[in-house]
N, C-alpha and C positions, 0 to 999 in steps of 0.2 A: 405276413398277415398283419392286419390292423391291431394296434394295441389299445386303442380307446375309441369311443364313438365320436367325440369331438362335435363341433358345430356343423350344421348342414347348410349348404348353399344350393339353390336351384334357380336357374334362369335369372341369375344376378341378384337374388333376394334370399335372405336367411329364412330357413324353415323353423317355425316355433314348435309348439307341442304336437301339432297335428302331423300325421305322416301319410295321409291319403290325398293324392293330387290327381285331378283330371287335366289333361292337356289337349287343346284343340289345335290341329295343324292343317295346313294346306299342302300336304305332300311330305315325303321323306326328307327333302332338302331342308325345309324349314325345321322339321324335328331335329335333325342332326346339328343344325346351326344353333338352335336354342338350347338343346340339352347336351351338346357335346362336352362342355366343361363340367357338367354334372356327372357324366359318365367318367370322364378322365380323372376328375378329382377323386372319385371312389377307387379307381384303378391305382392311382398314385398312393393312396392311403393303405392300399392292400385290402380293401373291402371286397366282399363277394358281390358279383353281379349276375342276375338271372334275367335274361330278356326273352320274351315270348313273341314270336312273329309267325306269319303265315309261311308254310313250308316252301312255297314257291318264291318267297322273297328272302329266304335265309342267306343265300350266297351274296346277294347284293347288299344285304344288311351288314354282313361280316366285312365286305369290301369297304363300306363306308366307315366302319369303325377303324379299320386298318389305315385308311387314308387320313383319318383324323389323328393318327399317331399311336394307336393302340397296338400292342404286340399281341394280336389276336391268337396266333397259334400257340405261343407260350402260355398265355393265360388260360386257354382252353385245356391245354395239356396238364396244367397244374390244378385245374378245377376252379380257378378264381372267376372265370367267365363261363356261363352256360348260355347258349342261344337255342331255345327249344321251340319246336313247332306247336302252334296253338291247339292242334288236335290232341296233343298229349295232356293238355291242361283244361281246356274249356268244355270239351264235348264228351259225353258218355251216351252210348246207344243213339248216336246221331242227333243229339239235342244238347242244348246248353244246360249243364247240371250245376245248380248253385252249390249244393252241399259238396260235390266232388271238387269244385273250384276252391271253395273255402278251405277244404282239407289240404289241397295241393299247395295253396299259399302258405299255410301254417307249416307244412312239411318243409318247404323251401327255406323259410326263415329259421326253423329249428335245426335243419341240417347244416345251414351255414354256421350257426352258433356252435353246433357240435363239432364242426371241422376247425374251430378256432378263430373264425372271423368275428370281429367286433360288430359288424353290421353287414346286412345284405340289402342291396338295392334291387328291387324287383320292378321291371318295366314291362307292361303288357300292352300289346296291340290287339284291339278287338277286330273280329272278323266281319268283312263286308256283308256276308249273307245274313248275319243276325238282323240287320236293319230292314230286311225284306220279309221278315217273319214276326208278326206281332207278338205271339206267345214268347218267342225268343227274346225280343226286346224287353218284355215285361220281366222275364227271368233275369236278364242282364241288370236292369236297374235295381231290382230287389237284391240281387247279389251285391251290387255296389254299396247299397245302404247297409247291408249286413256286414260287409267287410270292415266298416268303421269299428264295430265292436271287437273284432279280432285284432285289428292293428293297435287298438288302445293298450294292448298287453305288451307291445314290443316297441323298439326304437327304430325299426327298419322302415324306410320309406317305400311306398308303392306308387308308381306313376302310371296312370291309365291313359294311353295315347289314343286319340280319336281323329279320324280324317273328317273334317268339317263338311266335306262335299257328299258324304254318304247318308245323311239323315236330315230330317227337317227340324224346325225350331222347337216343336213340342218335345221331341226326343232329346234334343240338346239341353233343354231346360231340366228335364228329369235327370239327365246325367249330372248336370251341374248341382242339382239339389242334393245329390248323394255324396258330394265331395266338399270337405271344408276348405280346400285350397284349389285354385284353378290357374292354368296358364292360358292366356288369350293374348294374341298379338305379340307373342314372345316374352310376355311379362308374367311373373308369378305374383298372385295377389290373394288376400283373404277373400273367400267367396261369399258375397252378400246374399246369395240365393240358397245357401246350405240350410237344411233343416235337420233336426235330430233324427237318427235312423228310426226310432220307434214311431215318431210322427209320420215320417214318409211311408213306412210300411202300413200304418193304419190307413193312410190315404189310398194306397194301392189296393187294399182290401175293399175299401168303399167304392172303388171304381169298377169292381167286378160286377157283371150283370147278375141280378137276382135269379136264383134257381126257380125254374117253372115247375109247378105241380104236375105230377104224372097221374 
């Protein structure tokens, strides 16, 4: 197990104080090419890794990790690596539940620390169907904003991976505005579009249509 947190590198760049990263990719090949060293570095340090994927993509995802040199079977047997279906994390009663997701993230971080890991790297892949449902998109971006407050208490990085082909520019901008760091074109950079969570949530409340009198 890891004995110290140490410095963090992601997509060839050092990560500073912020731990919340959004990453835009054009398919799994680009994701694994860009983030492969980030994953492997954590494994080599003995850090915990929890990756959340669609259930139907899980076997292919594990295969890609193995092809990149990860001893997937051993790490899953020891508990160092978890690859969970997104239905266990994101959805409650067939809808995206912000509170349930925030609680799940904190539980993962705390359980890693409780098991003796100096750091847990959490990687989330969001579901395609979310972007076909406007209330679900709203819940997602509000959750992303709220996640910043939770992560400020910990040293554990969370990378939120998005397939750029699944949504339009307005949704992409909202996603970016909730993350202090962003990976675009394979490069990690400080996000110039980031706004403080309280400001973003205020804006989301202002977007809601006014209630009509009955």
